C-alpha positions as CSV (number, residue, x, y, z in Angstrom):
1,M,104.2,111.9,93.9
2,M,104.0,110.9,90.3
3,P,101.2,110.9,87.6
4,S,99.0,107.9,87.2
5,N,99.5,105.2,84.6
6,P,97.1,105.0,81.6
7,F,95.2,102.1,83.2
8,L,94.2,104.1,86.3
9,P,92.9,107.5,85.0
10,G,92.7,110.1,87.8
11,F,94.9,108.1,90.2
12,T,98.2,109.4,91.5
13,A,101.2,107.1,92.3
14,R,103.4,107.4,95.3
15,F,106.4,105.3,96.6
16,R,107.1,104.4,100.3
17,E,110.0,102.7,101.8
18,I,108.8,100.0,104.2
19,R,111.1,97.5,105.9
20,G,113.6,97.5,103.2
21,T,111.0,97.4,100.4
22,R,110.0,100.2,98.1
23,L,106.3,99.9,97.5
24,R,104.2,101.7,94.8
25,T,100.6,102.6,95.5
26,F,98.0,104.4,93.4
27,E,95.3,106.6,95.0
28,A,92.2,108.5,94.1
29,G,88.8,109.5,95.4
30,S,87.5,110.4,98.9
31,G,85.3,108.6,101.4
32,P,85.8,105.3,103.2
33,T,89.2,103.7,102.3
34,V,89.1,100.7,100.1
35,A,92.4,98.9,99.1
36,L,92.4,96.7,96.0
37,V,95.1,94.0,96.2
38,H,96.0,92.2,93.0
39,G,96.9,88.5,92.5
40,F,100.0,86.5,91.6
41,G,102.1,88.1,88.9
42,G,99.7,91.0,88.7
43,A,99.9,94.8,89.3
44,A,97.6,97.8,89.9
45,S,96.6,97.8,86.3
46,N,94.6,94.6,87.0
47,W,91.9,96.8,88.5
48,T,91.6,99.2,85.5
49,L,87.9,98.6,85.0
50,M,87.0,98.7,88.7
51,A,89.2,101.2,90.5
52,P,87.8,104.4,88.9
53,A,84.2,103.2,89.5
54,L,84.9,102.6,93.2
55,A,86.7,106.0,93.4
56,Q,83.3,107.7,92.7
57,R,82.3,107.0,96.3
58,C,85.4,105.9,98.1
59,R,89.1,106.7,98.7
60,V,90.7,103.9,96.7
61,L,94.2,102.7,97.2
62,V,95.8,100.2,94.8
63,P,99.0,98.9,96.2
64,E,101.4,96.7,94.3
65,L,102.8,93.8,96.3
66,P,106.6,93.3,96.8
67,G,108.2,92.0,93.6
68,H,105.2,93.1,91.6
69,G,104.4,96.1,89.5
70,G,106.6,99.0,90.5
71,S,107.3,97.6,94.0
72,S,110.7,96.2,94.8
73,P,111.2,92.6,96.0
74,L,111.4,91.6,99.7
75,P,114.9,92.1,101.0
76,A,115.2,88.4,102.2
77,P,113.5,85.0,101.7
78,V,110.3,84.4,103.6
79,E,108.4,81.4,104.7
80,T,104.8,82.7,104.6
81,L,102.8,85.5,103.2
82,D,102.9,87.4,106.5
83,P,105.6,89.9,105.4
84,Y,103.4,90.8,102.4
85,A,100.4,91.3,104.7
86,D,102.5,93.5,107.1
87,R,103.6,95.7,104.3
88,L,100.1,96.0,102.9
89,V,98.9,97.3,106.3
90,A,101.8,99.7,106.5
91,V,100.7,101.6,103.4
92,L,97.2,102.1,104.9
93,D,96.9,105.6,106.4
94,D,93.5,104.7,107.9
95,P,91.6,101.5,108.7
96,A,90.4,100.1,105.3
97,V,88.2,97.6,103.6
98,L,90.5,95.2,101.8
99,V,89.4,93.8,98.4
100,G,91.8,91.0,97.4
101,H,91.9,88.9,94.2
102,S,93.4,85.4,94.3
103,L,96.8,85.7,96.0
104,G,95.9,89.2,97.1
105,A,92.8,87.8,98.9
106,V,95.1,85.5,101.0
107,V,97.3,88.5,101.8
108,A,94.3,90.5,102.8
109,L,93.1,87.6,105.1
110,R,96.5,87.5,106.8
111,A,96.4,91.2,107.2
112,A,93.0,91.0,108.9
113,A,94.2,88.2,111.2
114,R,97.5,89.9,112.2
115,H,96.3,93.5,112.3
116,P,92.5,93.4,113.1
117,D,92.4,97.1,114.0
118,A,93.6,98.1,110.6
119,V,91.0,96.2,108.6
120,R,87.3,97.2,108.6
121,G,86.1,94.6,106.2
122,L,87.2,91.9,103.7
123,V,86.1,91.1,100.1
124,L,87.7,87.9,99.0
125,A,87.5,87.5,95.2
126,G,88.6,84.1,93.8
127,C,90.5,83.6,97.0
128,A,93.4,81.2,96.6
129,G,95.1,79.4,99.5
130,I,93.2,76.3,100.4
131,G,94.2,74.3,97.4
132,S,97.5,76.1,96.8
133,G,99.5,73.7,98.9
134,T,99.0,70.7,96.6
135,R,101.9,69.4,94.5
136,Q,100.0,70.3,91.3
137,A,99.5,74.0,92.4
138,E,103.1,74.2,93.6
139,R,104.4,72.9,90.2
140,A,102.2,75.4,88.3
141,L,103.4,78.4,90.4
142,T,107.0,77.4,90.1
143,L,106.7,76.9,86.3
144,V,105.2,80.3,85.8
145,A,107.8,81.9,88.0
146,L,110.6,80.3,86.0
147,V,109.3,80.6,82.5
148,K,107.8,84.1,83.0
149,P,105.3,84.0,80.2
150,G,103.8,87.3,81.3
151,K,107.1,89.1,80.4
152,R,106.9,87.9,76.8
153,L,103.2,88.5,76.4
154,S,103.3,92.0,77.9
155,R,105.2,93.3,74.9
156,R,102.4,92.1,72.6
157,R,99.5,93.1,74.8
158,R,97.8,95.3,72.3
159,A,97.9,92.6,69.6
160,V,96.5,90.1,72.1
161,A,93.8,92.4,73.5
162,G,92.5,93.1,70.0
163,N,92.5,89.5,68.7
164,P,89.8,87.1,70.0
165,V,91.8,84.0,69.0
166,L,94.9,85.3,70.9
167,K,92.8,86.2,73.9
168,R,91.3,82.7,74.0
169,V,94.8,81.2,74.0
170,V,96.3,83.6,76.6
171,F,93.4,84.1,79.0
172,G,92.0,80.6,78.6
173,F,95.2,79.5,80.3
174,A,94.8,82.2,82.9
175,G,91.4,80.9,83.8
176,A,88.9,83.2,82.1
177,A,85.5,81.6,81.4
178,D,85.1,83.3,78.0
179,P,88.4,84.9,77.1
180,R,87.1,86.3,73.8
181,A,84.5,88.4,75.7
182,L,87.2,90.0,77.9
183,E,87.2,93.8,77.4
184,P,90.4,94.9,75.5
185,L,91.3,97.4,78.2
186,A,91.0,94.7,80.9
187,A,93.1,92.3,78.8
188,E,95.8,95.0,78.3
189,G,95.7,95.8,82.0
190,F,96.4,92.2,83.0
191,L,99.2,91.8,80.5
192,A,100.8,95.2,81.3
193,G,101.1,94.2,84.9
194,S,102.5,90.8,84.0
195,G,105.4,92.6,82.3
196,L,106.5,94.4,85.4
197,Y,107.1,91.9,88.1
198,T,110.6,91.2,89.4
199,D,110.0,88.4,91.9
200,T,107.0,86.1,91.8
201,R,108.9,83.0,92.9
202,T,109.0,84.2,96.5
203,A,105.3,85.0,96.5
204,G,104.5,81.6,95.0
205,D,106.6,79.7,97.5
206,A,105.1,81.6,100.4
207,L,101.5,81.0,99.1
208,V,102.2,77.2,99.0
209,R,103.5,77.3,102.6
210,T,100.6,79.5,104.0
211,D,97.4,77.8,105.1
212,P,94.9,80.7,105.2
213,R,92.6,78.8,107.5
214,V,95.1,79.1,110.4
215,E,94.1,81.8,112.8
216,L,90.9,82.7,110.9
217,E,89.3,83.1,114.4
218,R,91.4,86.2,114.7
219,V,89.6,87.8,111.8
220,R,87.0,90.1,113.6
221,C,85.8,92.2,110.7
222,P,82.8,91.4,108.4
223,A,83.6,89.6,105.1
224,L,82.2,88.8,101.7
225,V,83.3,86.0,99.5
226,A,82.9,86.4,95.7
227,H,83.7,83.6,93.3
228,G,83.3,82.9,89.6
229,A,80.9,80.0,89.0
230,R,83.3,78.7,86.3
231,D,86.6,79.2,88.1
232,L,88.9,76.4,87.1
233,Q,91.9,77.7,89.0
234,V,90.3,77.9,92.4
235,P,87.4,75.5,92.9
236,L,84.1,76.8,94.0
237,R,84.2,74.4,97.0
238,D,87.1,76.5,98.4
239,A,84.8,79.6,98.3
240,F,82.1,77.7,100.3
241,Q,84.7,76.8,102.9
242,Y,85.9,80.3,103.3
243,A,82.3,81.6,103.6
244,R,81.6,78.9,106.2
245,L,84.7,79.6,108.3
246,L,84.3,83.3,108.2
247,D,80.5,83.2,108.6
248,A,80.3,85.4,105.5
249,P,77.9,85.6,102.6
250,L,79.0,84.1,99.3
251,R,78.3,85.8,96.0
252,V,78.7,83.3,93.1
253,I,79.1,85.2,89.8
254,A,77.6,83.5,86.8
255,D,79.5,82.9,83.5
256,C,82.8,84.0,85.2
257,G,86.1,82.3,85.7
258,H,89.1,83.2,87.9
259,L,89.6,86.8,86.6
260,L,86.6,88.3,88.3
261,N,88.0,91.9,88.3
262,G,88.3,91.8,84.5
263,E,85.6,89.4,83.4
264,R,82.6,90.7,85.4
265,P,83.8,94.0,86.8
266,R,80.3,95.5,87.2
267,A,79.1,92.5,89.2
268,V,82.1,92.8,91.5
269,V,81.7,96.6,91.9
270,D,78.1,96.1,92.7
271,A,78.9,93.4,95.3
272,I,81.6,95.7,96.9
273,F,79.2,98.7,97.1
274,G,76.5,96.4,98.6
275,F,79.0,95.1,101.2
276,L,80.1,98.7,102.1
277,H,76.5,99.7,102.5
278,R,75.7,96.6,104.6
279,I,78.6,97.3,107.1
280,G,77.8,101.0,107.3
281,E,80.8,102.4,105.3
282,I,78.5,104.2,102.8
283,E,75.0,105.4,103.5
284,E,73.4,105.0,100.1
285,L,74.1,102.7,97.2
286,P,75.1,104.3,93.9
287,L,72.4,103.9,91.2
288,E,74.7,102.7,88.5
289,P,78.5,103.3,88.9
290,E,80.2,103.9,85.6
291,L,83.0,101.6,84.5
292,V,85.9,102.5,82.4
293,R,85.6,101.4,78.7
């Protein structure tokens, strides 16, 4: 066990060896288990504004996917995201509600399809996948994996986070609707995670090859789809398709782009608590969960 990082106050880190991969997970709180799964090139610090708020009522796990954050890469090339989903399930000590962002949402979907007894519910935030198999998406993922802009920006994260002009340049490219309004702590959390990854190429290639609509009939748990109204990375029509295929409600968050967990953390936290209440994981809704500032 190790102390938490500064972006997850009160959380404790642990490492586990799973199928040749050393995975890092942060944990805090008690109650129903909720796992927060970051997106492409991200890390646990992507959830810095949300994880402590959720830990007020839940046992919160924040795993880092293979090749991301403090987790080692997969030991061999893969064709799909299934090895990521299998390792995600392996770090769960109990059945959990999975909250995934972007790539992490597709991994959570695959986990629910492959291991239905391990997943009690799904919250898909800005879920990628449907449009990720296009040539344009493939070129963008490959470019990011090769150029590694996050590595360079991470070293200057404090300067970027405190400068509205730099935030507009950096997070406008990342898909935020109003980058200048992004909380400095959220901006730092995104950039800190981007400086840690060791292998995003494998995840990007697997995302392109994985059609998340395959075997959706095997997803037995309830689901909620959340999407930014101004998401330019993943079109809103994809969210409607996920909601229809999963027979799930859709929460469209106004004035929000692709980075829901940083742009509108309170709205996403409220949606998660509402979902947990609806499926019987918590008895009462918190009046006003506090967010980190």
